[in-house]
N, C-alpha and C positions, 0 to 999 in steps of 0.2 A: 381520204390518205390514199397515194400512191403508194407510202414506204404498208399502210394497213391491206393494203389488197395484197401486196408482196407479202405482206408478212404470212398473212391466209392461203398464197395461194403455196408457201414452202409446209407449213400448217397442216393445210390437204396430202402434201405428197409425206411428211414423216407421217400422218395418221393413216395411209393409205399404208403405206410400207412398212409400218412395224420394223425399222432399226434398230438393231441390237445398239449400234454406235454413230454418232452425227462427227463427221470434223470440218472443222471452218479453219481460215486464217485469224488469226490471234489482233488484236485490237490497234498493232498498225500495219498491218494488211501485208505482212514481213518487210516494206522494205517503205511505208507510208505511200503505198499506191492508194489513192481514193477508192478506185472496185476492189477492190481487195480489204478494207476497209469497211464499205460499206456489206459488205459479205458478211463479214462478222459481227456487224454492225443487227444485221437482216436472218441470219440465219440461228443467232441467240436469242433471239428476242421470241421467233416459228420454236426452238426446242425446248425452249418454257413454255409457249401459250399451248403448243401442242398436246400435254399433258394438264393443263384447265381447261375440263368440259365447261367452261363459262366464257372461254376464250373464242368466238368464231365458231359458233357453233356449227353455222352454218356448212364451213369446210371444213366437208369428208366427214368421216365414222369417227365413234370412239375416241374421246382423247386419248392417248396413246404417251409415256414418256417409256425412252430411249435412256438404257441404264448406261450412256454414257455419251458427254462432250469433251471432244479434246479442240485446241486451235493448236496447230501447222507452227510451229517455231524456228530459228534459228539461231545455235548456238554461238555464246561469246568468240568460246576459245575458235573456230574457224574463221575465223570474222578478223578477230586479231594479228594472227598468224598472213590471213591475205589480207589484212591493212599493213603490215608493216612491211610485206614482200614492196607493195604499193610505191608505199615510201621511198624502199631501197631505191628504184624504177623511175627515181622523182618524178612520180604522178598521185595525185591528189587525192588520197581515198573520199572527202567529202562530195566528190564530184565523178561518179562510177555511171558505168549505164551508158543505153546509149544516147540520152539525152542531157549525160554530165548532174542527175537530179538526184543521183542518189544518195546520200553521206551514211557510207559505214561507219563511223564515229560511232553515230545513234542507233545501230542495228546489235541485234542480238541477247541472249539471256544466260546468264548462270549455267554451271551443271544444277546446282541447287533446284534451279527451277525449273529441269525440263523431267518432266515426268512417265514421260516413256518416252523410249529409244526401240525402236521396228529395224532391225537386222533385211536387209531388201538383198544379201547379194548375187545370194542362190536367184532371185530373178531383174538383176542387175539389165540383159538386153531386152527385157521386158519392160521394166521403166523408162527406160532409155526412145524405147520407141514410144510408147505412148509418149511422152517430152514433148517430144517435134513433132509428134498429130498438132503437138496445140503451136497454130501458128505463130505465137505470138514468142518463143521460146527457140526459135531455130537459131542457129549462129556458134550452139557451144557453151556459152555463159564464163562466168568465170571459173573454172577450171579446165577447161580446152589447153591449158600448156600444159597440163600434166599430163604421160602416160597413161593408158585407159584400165590398167592393170595397178597400177597409184591409185588411182580413182577409185577402184574397186575396193581395193585394200582399204585407206582411209574414209571413203564416205558413200562409202551404202547403207548407211545410214536415216530414216528422218526420225523428227526429235518431237515432242507433243506436248501442252501443259494441259495437263487436264484441268476443267474448266468443272466439271457435276460429278459425279458428288464431287468437291474440292477434296485439298491432300495434302499433307501438308508439306514442306520444305523440304527437298533431299528423299521422295517419294519415290521409284521409280519402279516401273517396268515392262518386260518387254514385249508384251499382246494386251490388244487394246480390248480381248474380249476374254481375253481369260477371266474364271470369275465363277463359271458354269452356267453361263445363260445360253 
């Protein structure tokens, strides 16, 4: 199948590159974007398959178990604020985005589900340039109405759920590579 072929290609990359950490989208694809959901499904399957020598033996060298698997996620605390602002502006938070197909009320994770928070404030300009290089990310996004200094102060943190090895709700780390790997 096409899925097996793509999973095998990612298994091969994991086995060849031997990453410590693998990061992909969460099961919602961030905002129920079908391509992002497929990335989640394929990458999660490849992460587990790469560690099993019985799976995809023709794809790459020996099995490799990455130390951790993370899913990128959006905290619901900021979404609640943004939804409130949209409603104050008499805009519908259930129909946002270029195609009005994003329902912000269905998105986000509570604080206790966020297992890692990575502050990138000192690398803000690098992250902004990297995002600008992604053609579909042009135009600013939902934070463009905030001054840059305030964006840096409030929004310069990426959040993740640790999928492997699993951790309990309330667990939180600030380094995806911590642990002496």
